[in-house]
KEKE-3310 file (N, C-alpha, C; in steps of 0.2 Angstrom, whole numbers, plus 5000, padded with zeros to 4 digits):
npx = (4937:4943:4956:4952:4946:4958:4965:4956:4957:4970:4971:4962:4964:4970:4983:4984:4989:4997:4994:4984:4968:4958:4948:4941:4945:4941:4948:4964:4978:4992:5000:5001:4998:4989:4976:4977:4966:4964:4964:4976:4971:4965:4953:4940:4943:4934:4926:4932:4933:4937:4943:4946:4952:4946:4957:4967:4976:4970:4964:4963:4952:4948:4937:4939:4934:4921:4913:4910:4917:4928:4936:4949:4952:4957:4948:4935:4929:4920:4926:4941:4950:4965:4971:4960:4958:4956:4965:4969:4971:4963:4968:4970:4975:4989:4987:4974:4958:4947:4930:4917:4908:4900:4897:4915:4919:4929:4940:4951:4964:4965:4978:4987:4999:5002:5000:4988:4987:4977:4967:4970:4977:4988:4997:5002:5004:4996:4982:4981:4977:4983:4996:5000:4995:4979:4965:4958:4966:4970:4979:4984:4981:4994:5004:5016:5017:5027:5031:5039:5048:5040:5028:5024:5019:5027:5026:5028:5028:5035:5041:5033:5039:5042:5052:5051:5046:5056:5063:5077:5079:5069:5064:5054:5056:5063:5077:5082:5091:5088:5085:5079:5066:5067:5077:5090:5104:5111:5127:5139:5129:5120:5106:5090:5075:5077:5090:5107:5122:5130:5138:5154:5156:5164:5178:5180:5191:5198:5197:5207)
npy = (4720:4733:4731:4729:4741:4749:4744:4747:4761:4764:4761:4770:4783:4800:4810:4826:4837:4829:4828:4819:4817:4811:4801:4811:4823:4838:4843:4842:4849:4846:4853:4862:4875:4890:4900:4898:4892:4879:4874:4873:4862:4855:4859:4867:4884:4899:4907:4900:4886:4869:4856:4839:4822:4808:4803:4809:4824:4840:4855:4872:4886:4903:4909:4920:4933:4930:4940:4942:4949:4942:4939:4936:4943:4958:4964:4961:4961:4954:4948:4941:4949:4958:4975:4983:4988:4979:4965:4949:4941:4946:4957:4975:4986:4996:5013:5013:5013:5003:4999:4992:4976:4967:4967:4973:4990:4999:5013:5025:5034:5050:5061:5054:5051:5041:5038:5030:5021:5024:5028:5040:5055:5061:5062:5070:5069:5078:5089:5101:5115:5123:5119:5111:5098:5094:5095:5085:5076:5078:5084:5100:5115:5119:5113:5100:5083:5070:5054:5046:5031:5026:5030:5043:5059:5073:5089:5103:5119:5125:5141:5149:5157:5152:5141:5124:5107:5097:5107:5117:5130:5145:5158:5164:5166:5177:5179:5170:5161:5150:5134:5120:5115:5121:5114:5116:5127:5140:5141:5150:5158:5161:5155:5156:5161:5172:5176:5179:5186:5179:5181:5188:5205:5215:5225:5242:5253:5267:5284:5298)
npz = (5157:5158:5153:5140:5136:5137:5127:5116:5117:5114:5100:5095:5099:5095:5088:5089:5077:5069:5056:5052:5053:5065:5077:5089:5083:5075:5064:5056:5053:5051:5060:5076:5077:5082:5074:5061:5056:5060:5076:5091:5098:5088:5084:5073:5069:5073:5059:5049:5038:5036:5026:5021:5018:5027:5040:5034:5030:5034:5025:5028:5026:5027:5021:5013:5002:5002:5006:5019:5032:5044:5060:5058:5046:5037:5029:5018:5003:4995:4984:4976:4970:4967:4969:4971:4984:4994:4995:4988:4998:5008:5014:5018:5006:5002:5004:5004:5012:5021:5025:5035:5035:5028:5013:5014:5011:5000:4999:4991:5000:5001:5003:5011:5006:4997:4981:4972:4958:4944:4952:4959:4954:4960:4975:4988:5002:5009:5011:5006:4995:4980:4979:4970:4970:4973:4985:4983:4977:4963:4950:4949:4939:4928:4935:4937:4942:4950:4956:4970:4976:4985:4981:4984:4980:4971:4967:4955:4948:4935:4932:4939:4948:4960:4970:4970:4974:4964:4958:4955:4953:4950:4942:4936:4923:4921:4918:4909:4913:4920:4917:4908:4913:4925:4932:4930:4930:4921:4915:4924:4931:4946:4954:4961:4966:4960:4947:4946:4940:4926:4909:4910:4908:4895:4899:4898:4890:4899:4895:4894)
capx = (4935:4948:4961:4949:4946:4964:4966:4953:4960:4977:4970:4957:4966:4973:4988:4983:4995:5001:4992:4980:4962:4956:4945:4937:4947:4937:4953:4971:4982:4999:5003:4997:4998:4983:4976:4977:4960:4964:4967:4981:4968:4962:4946:4940:4942:4929:4927:4936:4931:4942:4941:4951:4950:4947:4963:4972:4978:4965:4966:4958:4951:4945:4932:4941:4931:4914:4909:4909:4923:4928:4941:4956:4953:4957:4943:4932:4925:4916:4930:4948:4954:4970:4971:4953:4958:4956:4968:4966:4971:4958:4972:4969:4981:4992:4984:4966:4954:4941:4926:4911:4909:4896:4904:4919:4919:4936:4941:4958:4964:4968:4982:4991:5006:5002:4996:4985:4987:4970:4962:4972:4982:4993:4995:5008:5004:4992:4975:4982:4976:4988:5003:5001:4990:4973:4962:4954:4971:4970:4985:4981:4983:5001:5009:5017:5019:5030:5031:5045:5047:5034:5022:5022:5020:5031:5023:5031:5026:5041:5039:5028:5043:5043:5056:5047:5047:5063:5066:5083:5078:5063:5064:5048:5058:5066:5084:5083:5096:5085:5084:5077:5061:5069:5081:5097:5106:5115:5134:5140:5124:5117:5099:5085:5069:5080:5096:5112:5129:5130:5144:5158:5155:5171:5180:5181:5197:5197:5200:5210)
capy = (4726:4738:4729:4730:4748:4752:4741:4752:4768:4764:4761:4775:4789:4804:4815:4832:4840:4824:4827:4814:4818:4804:4801:4817:4829:4842:4845:4841:4852:4844:4858:4864:4883:4893:4906:4896:4888:4873:4876:4869:4856:4852:4861:4872:4890:4903:4910:4895:4879:4864:4850:4834:4815:4805:4800:4813:4831:4845:4861:4876:4892:4908:4911:4926:4934:4928:4946:4943:4950:4939:4942:4936:4947:4965:4967:4956:4965:4949:4945:4939:4953:4963:4982:4987:4990:4973:4960:4942:4938:4950:4962:4981:4987:5002:5019:5012:5012:4998:4999:4988:4969:4963:4966:4979:4995:5001:5019:5028:5039:5056:5064:5049:5051:5035:5038:5024:5021:5023:5031:5047:5058:5063:5062:5073:5069:5083:5091:5108:5118:5127:5116:5106:5092:5097:5092:5078:5072:5079:5089:5107:5118:5122:5109:5093:5079:5064:5050:5042:5024:5025:5033:5050:5064:5079:5093:5109:5123:5129:5148:5153:5161:5148:5135:5119:5100:5095:5113:5121:5138:5147:5166:5166:5167:5184:5180:5165:5157:5144:5130:5113:5114:5124:5110:5117:5134:5141:5142:5157:5161:5159:5156:5154:5164:5177:5174:5184:5183:5179:5182:5194:5211:5217:5231:5248:5257:5274:5289:5304)
capz = (5153:5158:5148:5133:5135:5136:5120:5111:5117:5111:5093:5092:5101:5090:5090:5086:5073:5065:5049:5051:5057:5068:5083:5090:5080:5070:5059:5058:5047:5052:5065:5082:5077:5082:5070:5054:5054:5064:5083:5094:5100:5082:5083:5068:5072:5070:5053:5045:5036:5035:5023:5019:5018:5034:5041:5031:5032:5032:5022:5030:5022:5031:5017:5010:4996:5002:5007:5026:5036:5050:5064:5055:5040:5038:5025:5013:4998:4991:4978:4977:4966:4969:4966:4973:4991:4998:4991:4987:5005:5012:5018:5016:5002:5004:5001:5004:5018:5020:5031:5034:5036:5024:5012:5015:5005:5001:4995:4992:5006:4998:5008:5015:5003:4993:4975:4970:4951:4942:4957:4961:4949:4964:4983:4991:5009:5012:5008:5004:4989:4977:4980:4964:4971:4976:4991:4980:4974:4956:4948:4948:4933:4927:4938:4935:4948:4950:4962:4972:4976:4990:4978:4986:4974:4972:4962:4954:4942:4933:4929:4943:4953:4967:4969:4973:4971:4962:4955:4958:4952:4946:4942:4932:4916:4920:4916:4904:4915:4924:4911:4908:4917:4932:4935:4928:4930:4915:4917:4926:4935:4952:4953:4966:4963:4955:4945:4946:4937:4918:4906:4912:4903:4894:4902:4893:4892:4901:4891:4897)
cpx = (4940:4953:4958:4948:4953:4967:4963:4956:4966:4976:4965:4959:4970:4978:4987:4989:4999:4999:4987:4973:4959:4952:4940:4939:4942:4941:4960:4975:4990:5003:4998:4997:4991:4983:4976:4971:4959:4968:4972:4978:4964:4955:4946:4939:4937:4931:4930:4932:4937:4940:4947:4949:4951:4953:4969:4973:4973:4968:4961:4958:4947:4939:4933:4938:4924:4910:4907:4916:4923:4935:4948:4957:4953:4951:4940:4927:4921:4919:4937:4953:4959:4969:4964:4953:4959:4959:4965:4967:4967:4962:4971:4976:4983:4989:4976:4964:4948:4937:4920:4913:4905:4893:4908:4918:4925:4936:4948:4958:4968:4972:4986:4998:5007:4998:4994:4984:4979:4965:4963:4977:4988:4992:5002:5008:5000:4986:4975:4981:4982:4995:5004:4996:4985:4970:4959:4959:4971:4976:4982:4984:4990:5006:5010:5019:5022:5030:5038:5044:5042:5028:5020:5024:5024:5029:5027:5028:5031:5038:5035:5032:5044:5047:5053:5048:5055:5066:5073:5083:5071:5062:5059:5050:5061:5073:5086:5089:5094:5082:5081:5072:5063:5073:5089:5098:5111:5122:5135:5135:5123:5110:5095:5078:5071:5087:5101:5118:5128:5137:5148:5157:5163:5172:5181:5187:5195:5200:5202:5209)
cpy = (4732:4737:4730:4737:4751:4750:4746:4759:4769:4764:4766:4782:4793:4808:4821:4835:4835:4823:4822:4815:4812:4806:4807:4823:4832:4843:4843:4843:4851:4849:4859:4872:4885:4899:4904:4892:4882:4874:4871:4863:4853:4853:4867:4879:4894:4907:4906:4889:4875:4858:4845:4827:4813:4802:4804:4820:4836:4851:4866:4883:4897:4911:4918:4927:4932:4934:4947:4943:4947:4941:4941:4939:4954:4968:4961:4960:4960:4947:4944:4943:4957:4970:4986:4989:4985:4967:4953:4938:4941:4954:4969:4983:4994:5008:5019:5012:5008:4998:4994:4981:4965:4966:4973:4983:4998:5008:5021:5033:5045:5059:5060:5048:5045:5036:5032:5025:5020:5026:5038:5049:5060:5062:5064:5074:5074:5085:5098:5110:5122:5125:5111:5100:5094:5093:5085:5074:5072:5084:5095:5110:5121:5118:5102:5089:5072:5061:5047:5035:5022:5028:5040:5055:5070:5083:5100:5112:5128:5135:5152:5157:5158:5142:5130:5112:5099:5101:5115:5128:5139:5155:5168:5168:5174:5184:5175:5161:5151:5140:5123:5111:5116:5119:5111:5125:5135:5143:5149:5161:5158:5160:5153:5156:5170:5174:5180:5181:5184:5180:5188:5199:5213:5224:5236:5252:5264:5279:5295:5310)
cpz = (5153:5153:5141:5131:5134:5129:5115:5111:5113:5103:5090:5095:5095:5093:5086:5083:5069:5058:5047:5056:5059:5075:5084:5087:5075:5063:5061:5052:5048:5056:5071:5082:5077:5076:5062:5052:5058:5071:5085:5097:5094:5082:5077:5071:5069:5064:5047:5043:5034:5031:5021:5020:5025:5035:5038:5033:5029:5029:5025:5027:5027:5027:5014:5003:4996:5004:5014:5029:5043:5054:5061:5048:5041:5034:5021:5009:4993:4984:4980:4973:4969:4966:4967:4980:4995:4994:4991:4994:5010:5017:5014:5012:5003:5000:5001:5011:5017:5026:5030:5034:5031:5018:5014:5009:5006:4996:4996:4997:5003:5004:5012:5012:4999:4987:4973:4962:4949:4946:4959:4956:4953:4971:4986:4999:5013:5008:5006:4997:4986:4978:4974:4964:4975:4982:4989:4976:4966:4955:4946:4942:4933:4931:4935:4941:4946:4956:4964:4973:4981:4987:4981:4981:4976:4966:4961:4948:4940:4929:4933:4949:4960:4966:4973:4970:4970:4958:4959:4957:4949:4947:4938:4925:4915:4917:4910:4906:4919:4918:4913:4913:4924:4935:4934:4928:4925:4918:4919:4930:4941:4953:4959:4963:4959:4953:4944:4943:4929:4916:4909:4906:4902:4897:4897:4895:4894:4897:4895:4893)
residu = (TRP:SER:ASP:TYR:SER:SER:TYR:VAL:ASP:MET:TYR:THR:SER:SER:ASP:CYS:GLY:ASP:GLY:SER:ARG:GLU:GLY:GLN:GLU:GLN:CYS:ASP:ASP:ASN:ASN:VAL:ASN:PRO:GLY:ASP:GLY:CYS:SER:SER:ASN:CYS:ALA:VAL:GLU:ALA:GLY:TYR:SER:CYS:THR:GLY:PRO:ALA:GLY:GLY:THR:ASP:SER:CYS:SER:ASN:GLY:CYS:GLY:ASP:GLY:THR:LYS:VAL:ALA:ASN:GLU:GLU:CYS:ASP:ASP:ASN:ASN:ASN:ALA:ASP:GLY:ASP:GLY:CYS:ASP:SER:ALA:CYS:ARG:THR:GLU:SER:GLY:TRP:THR:CYS:THR:GLY:THR:ASN:PRO:SER:SER:CYS:SER:THR:THR:CYS:GLY:ASP:GLY:VAL:ARG:VAL:SER:GLY:GLN:GLU:SER:CYS:ASP:ASP:SER:ASN:LEU:ASP:ALA:ASN:ASP:GLY:CYS:SER:SER:THR:CYS:THR:ILE:GLU:SER:GLY:PHE:ALA:CYS:THR:GLU:ASP:ALA:ALA:MET:LYS:SER:THR:CYS:GLN:ASN:CYS:GLY:ASN:GLY:VAL:VAL:GLU:GLY:THR:GLU:VAL:CYS:ASP:ASP:ALA:GLY:ALA:SER:ALA:ALA:CYS:LEU:SER:GLY:CYS:THR:THR:VAL:LYS:ALA:GLY:TRP:GLN:CYS:GLY:THR:THR:CYS:VAL:GLY:GLY:PRO:ALA:LYS:PRO:THR:GLN:ALA:THR:THR:THR)
# end
């Protein structure tokens, strides 16, 4: 009997991670990496389901998009759409905050310095008023805002007498030497919030 048992074991034993689900294995995804749905001892991990043909390689899914956030997901908003705060891989998108588990609810984070297109008009990394981008991330009257590569807003109001954002001058129009939306100084002038200089005045001959 012992010889027979050894013979049976030899042909019914399984090698976890070889890509062939056999014997007592619940899954076999052709590796022994934990955290991908099929554990290092070929058991289905919590929050995952694994499917595949008997004797073949299993494919495991964490159920992303089913509206139930599990340990390996940052969020799950009951869909697989990108651009709504929780992406198609159930990761929280930049500029958003997601809370809750059944399902997750996501909203933009005003003041984090990341303007979310379609949700925020601006985001200058603070919640201060009167700096161009309001505490609700809307552009304030008289201001224009632009974003850098990281989507942080810079706002300015050319003509208000304050050098801000990308402005190089702003004398509130007092000299006509601060040009092009407060980004250029007229030749011969020096400008900040005031402008000085200008064309040289002709000298007058003195009379005796």
